Backbone as JSON Lines, residues from 0, in Angstrom:
{"i":0,"aa":"X","n":[-33.17,163.65,83.69],"ca":[-32.79,164.6,82.67],"c":[-32.11,165.78,83.37]}
{"i":1,"aa":"X","n":[-30.93,166.13,82.88],"ca":[-30.19,167.26,83.44],"c":[-30.79,168.57,82.93]}
{"i":2,"aa":"X","n":[-31.01,169.5,83.82],"ca":[-31.53,170.82,83.44],"c":[-30.39,171.8,83.33]}
{"i":3,"aa":"X","n":[-30.48,172.7,82.36],"ca":[-29.5,173.76,82.18],"c":[-30.25,175.08,82.16]}
{"i":4,"aa":"X","n":[-29.72,176.06,82.83],"ca":[-30.33,177.37,82.87],"c":[-29.98,178.13,81.59]}
{"i":5,"aa":"X","n":[-30.99,178.77,80.99],"ca":[-30.81,179.55,79.78],"c":[-31.44,180.92,80.01]}
{"i":6,"aa":"X","n":[-30.73,181.94,79.62],"ca":[-31.25,183.3,79.71],"c":[-31.54,183.79,78.3]}
{"i":7,"aa":"X","n":[-32.72,184.36,78.11],"ca":[-33.11,184.85,76.79],"c":[-33.68,186.24,76.92]}
{"i":8,"aa":"X","n":[-33.46,187.05,75.9],"ca":[-34.11,188.35,75.82],"c":[-35.32,188.18,74.91]}
{"i":9,"aa":"X","n":[-36.51,188.43,75.45],"ca":[-37.74,188.23,74.7],"c":[-38.47,189.55,74.53]}
{"i":10,"aa":"X","n":[-39.13,189.68,73.39],"ca":[-39.95,190.85,73.14],"c":[-41.29,190.69,73.87]}
{"i":11,"aa":"X","n":[-42.04,191.76,73.93],"ca":[-43.37,191.69,74.53],"c":[-44.23,190.67,73.78]}
{"i":12,"aa":"X","n":[-44.07,190.6,72.46],"ca":[-44.81,189.62,71.66],"c":[-44.43,188.19,72.04]}
{"i":13,"aa":"X","n":[-43.12,187.95,72.24],"ca":[-42.66,186.63,72.65],"c":[-43.28,186.23,73.99]}
{"i":14,"aa":"X","n":[-43.3,187.15,74.93],"ca":[-43.88,186.88,76.25],"c":[-45.37,186.56,76.11]}
{"i":15,"aa":"X","n":[-46.07,187.35,75.29],"ca":[-47.5,187.09,75.07],"c":[-47.69,185.71,74.46]}
{"i":16,"aa":"X","n":[-46.83,185.32,73.51],"ca":[-46.93,183.99,72.91],"c":[-46.69,182.89,73.93]}
{"i":17,"aa":"X","n":[-45.74,183.09,74.84],"ca":[-45.51,182.05,75.86],"c":[-46.71,181.93,76.79]}
{"i":18,"aa":"X","n":[-47.35,183.05,77.08],"ca":[-48.55,183.0,77.92],"c":[-49.68,182.25,77.22]}
{"i":19,"aa":"X","n":[-49.86,182.51,75.93],"ca":[-50.88,181.81,75.15],"c":[-50.57,180.31,75.11]}
{"i":20,"aa":"X","n":[-49.31,179.96,74.83],"ca":[-48.93,178.54,74.74],"c":[-49.02,177.84,76.08]}
{"i":21,"aa":"X","n":[-48.76,178.55,77.16],"ca":[-48.9,177.95,78.49],"c":[-50.33,177.44,78.68]}
{"i":22,"aa":"X","n":[-51.29,178.23,78.23],"ca":[-52.7,177.82,78.32],"c":[-53.03,176.73,77.31]}
{"i":23,"aa":"X","n":[-52.68,176.96,76.04],"ca":[-53.04,176.0,74.99],"c":[-52.39,174.63,75.18]}
{"i":24,"aa":"X","n":[-51.16,174.62,75.66],"ca":[-50.44,173.35,75.84],"c":[-50.62,172.79,77.24]}
{"i":25,"aa":"X","n":[-51.37,173.52,78.07],"ca":[-51.66,173.09,79.44],"c":[-50.37,172.77,80.21]}
{"i":26,"aa":"X","n":[-49.41,173.7,80.12],"ca":[-48.15,173.5,80.82],"c":[-48.16,174.23,82.16]}
{"i":27,"aa":"X","n":[-47.23,173.86,83.03],"ca":[-47.17,174.42,84.38],"c":[-46.7,175.87,84.39]}
{"i":28,"aa":"X","n":[-45.83,176.21,83.44],"ca":[-45.25,177.55,83.44],"c":[-44.73,177.88,82.04]}
{"i":29,"aa":"X","n":[-44.24,179.11,81.89],"ca":[-43.76,179.56,80.59],"c":[-42.56,178.75,80.11]}
{"i":30,"aa":"X","n":[-41.67,178.38,81.02],"ca":[-40.5,177.59,80.62],"c":[-40.93,176.24,80.03]}
{"i":31,"aa":"X","n":[-41.94,175.63,80.63],"ca":[-42.46,174.36,80.1],"c":[-43.12,174.57,78.74]}
{"i":32,"aa":"X","n":[-43.79,175.7,78.57],"ca":[-44.42,176.0,77.27],"c":[-43.35,176.16,76.19]}
{"i":33,"aa":"X","n":[-42.25,176.86,76.52],"ca":[-41.16,177.03,75.56],"c":[-40.54,175.67,75.23]}
{"i":34,"aa":"X","n":[-40.33,174.84,76.24],"ca":[-39.76,173.51,76.02],"c":[-40.65,172.68,75.11]}
{"i":35,"aa":"X","n":[-41.96,172.71,75.37],"ca":[-42.91,171.97,74.52],"c":[-42.91,172.51,73.1]}
{"i":36,"aa":"X","n":[-42.9,173.82,72.97],"ca":[-42.91,174.43,71.63],"c":[-41.65,174.05,70.86]}
{"i":37,"aa":"X","n":[-40.5,174.0,71.53],"ca":[-39.27,173.58,70.88],"c":[-39.35,172.13,70.42]}
{"i":38,"aa":"X","n":[-39.9,171.26,71.25],"ca":[-40.01,169.84,70.9],"c":[-40.97,169.65,69.71]}
{"i":39,"aa":"X","n":[-42.08,170.37,69.72],"ca":[-43.04,170.29,68.62],"c":[-42.4,170.79,67.33]}
{"i":40,"aa":"X","n":[-41.72,171.93,67.41],"ca":[-41.08,172.5,66.24],"c":[-39.99,171.6,65.69]}
{"i":41,"aa":"X","n":[-39.2,170.99,66.58],"ca":[-38.15,170.08,66.13],"c":[-38.75,168.91,65.37]}
{"i":42,"aa":"X","n":[-39.82,168.33,65.88],"ca":[-40.46,167.2,65.22],"c":[-41.02,167.57,63.86]}
{"i":43,"aa":"X","n":[-41.69,168.7,63.78],"ca":[-42.27,169.15,62.51],"c":[-41.19,169.45,61.49]}
{"i":44,"aa":"X","n":[-40.16,170.2,61.91],"ca":[-39.1,170.54,60.95],"c":[-38.33,169.32,60.49]}
{"i":45,"aa":"X","n":[-38.15,168.33,61.37],"ca":[-37.47,167.08,60.97],"c":[-38.29,166.38,59.89]}
{"i":46,"aa":"X","n":[-39.61,166.29,60.08],"ca":[-40.46,165.62,59.1],"c":[-40.42,166.34,57.76]}
{"i":47,"aa":"X","n":[-40.44,167.68,57.78],"ca":[-40.41,168.44,56.53],"c":[-39.06,168.27,55.84]}
{"i":48,"aa":"X","n":[-37.97,168.3,56.59],"ca":[-36.66,168.11,55.99],"c":[-36.5,166.71,55.41]}
{"i":49,"aa":"X","n":[-37.24,165.75,55.96],"ca":[-37.21,164.38,55.44],"c":[-38.16,164.18,54.27]}
{"i":50,"aa":"X","n":[-38.74,165.29,53.77],"ca":[-39.59,165.21,52.59],"c":[-41.07,165.23,52.87]}
{"i":51,"aa":"X","n":[-41.48,165.32,54.12],"ca":[-42.89,165.36,54.45],"c":[-43.49,166.75,54.28]}
{"i":52,"aa":"X","n":[-44.78,166.83,54.43],"ca":[-45.5,168.1,54.36],"c":[-46.37,168.22,55.6]}
{"i":53,"aa":"X","n":[-46.59,169.47,56.01],"ca":[-47.49,169.75,57.12],"c":[-48.8,170.23,56.52]}
{"i":54,"aa":"X","n":[-49.85,169.46,56.75],"ca":[-51.16,169.79,56.2],"c":[-52.11,170.15,57.34]}
{"i":55,"aa":"X","n":[-52.97,171.14,57.08],"ca":[-53.97,171.56,58.06],"c":[-55.34,171.45,57.4]}
{"i":56,"aa":"X","n":[-56.26,170.83,58.11],"ca":[-57.63,170.76,57.61],"c":[-58.41,171.9,58.25]}
{"i":57,"aa":"X","n":[-58.99,172.76,57.44],"ca":[-59.79,173.89,57.93],"c":[-61.18,173.41,58.36]}
{"i":58,"aa":"X","n":[-61.89,174.26,59.05],"ca":[-63.23,173.9,59.53],"c":[-64.15,173.5,58.39]}
{"i":59,"aa":"X","n":[-63.95,174.12,57.21],"ca":[-64.81,173.8,56.07],"c":[-64.4,172.51,55.36]}
{"i":60,"aa":"X","n":[-63.35,171.85,55.86],"ca":[-62.91,170.59,55.28],"c":[-61.8,170.73,54.26]}
{"i":61,"aa":"X","n":[-61.52,171.95,53.82],"ca":[-60.44,172.13,52.85],"c":[-59.09,171.92,53.53]}
{"i":62,"aa":"X","n":[-58.11,171.54,52.7],"ca":[-56.76,171.26,53.21],"c":[-55.81,172.34,52.71]}
{"i":63,"aa":"X","n":[-54.85,172.66,53.56],"ca":[-53.84,173.65,53.18],"c":[-52.48,173.13,53.63]}
{"i":64,"aa":"X","n":[-51.47,173.3,52.76],"ca":[-50.1,172.94,53.1],"c":[-49.44,174.14,53.75]}
{"i":65,"aa":"X","n":[-48.86,173.93,54.93],"ca":[-48.13,175.0,55.6],"c":[-46.71,175.04,55.09]}
{"i":66,"aa":"X","n":[-46.21,176.24,54.86],"ca":[-44.82,176.43,54.45],"c":[-44.1,177.03,55.64]}
{"i":67,"aa":"X","n":[-43.01,176.41,56.04],"ca":[-42.23,176.89,57.17],"c":[-41.02,177.61,56.62]}
{"i":68,"aa":"X","n":[-40.93,178.93,56.84],"ca":[-39.81,179.69,56.32],"c":[-38.47,179.09,56.76]}
{"i":69,"aa":"X","n":[-37.54,179.04,55.84],"ca":[-36.22,178.51,56.14],"c":[-36.06,177.04,55.8]}
{"i":70,"aa":"X","n":[-37.18,176.35,55.56],"ca":[-37.11,174.92,55.24],"c":[-37.35,174.66,53.77]}
{"i":71,"aa":"X","n":[-37.48,175.7,52.97],"ca":[-37.75,175.5,51.56],"c":[-39.24,175.34,51.31]}
{"i":72,"aa":"X","n":[-39.59,175.32,50.07],"ca":[-40.99,175.2,49.7],"c":[-41.39,173.74,49.58]}
{"i":73,"aa":"X","n":[-42.69,173.45,49.79],"ca":[-43.15,172.07,49.66],"c":[-43.04,171.58,48.24]}
{"i":74,"aa":"X","n":[-42.96,170.28,48.07],"ca":[-42.87,169.67,46.74],"c":[-44.12,170.01,45.94]}
{"i":75,"aa":"X","n":[-43.93,170.3,44.67],"ca":[-45.07,170.65,43.81],"c":[-45.81,169.43,43.35]}
């Protein structure tokens, strides 16, 4: 896989999020965390655009549909 260098301006919040994701996704570094987050987001948004829904089961067993801004609302 060919690598390309990308420069980004990130806020302090963005940096904190990359640090959190580095731990949660067990990645080697922040760049790997960003790459993983992009791949996860691409997969989820593709499924939603294809008519799917993202559902989360809470600890109490209840289900909630996640709405991703910019992708429209889930089917009623």
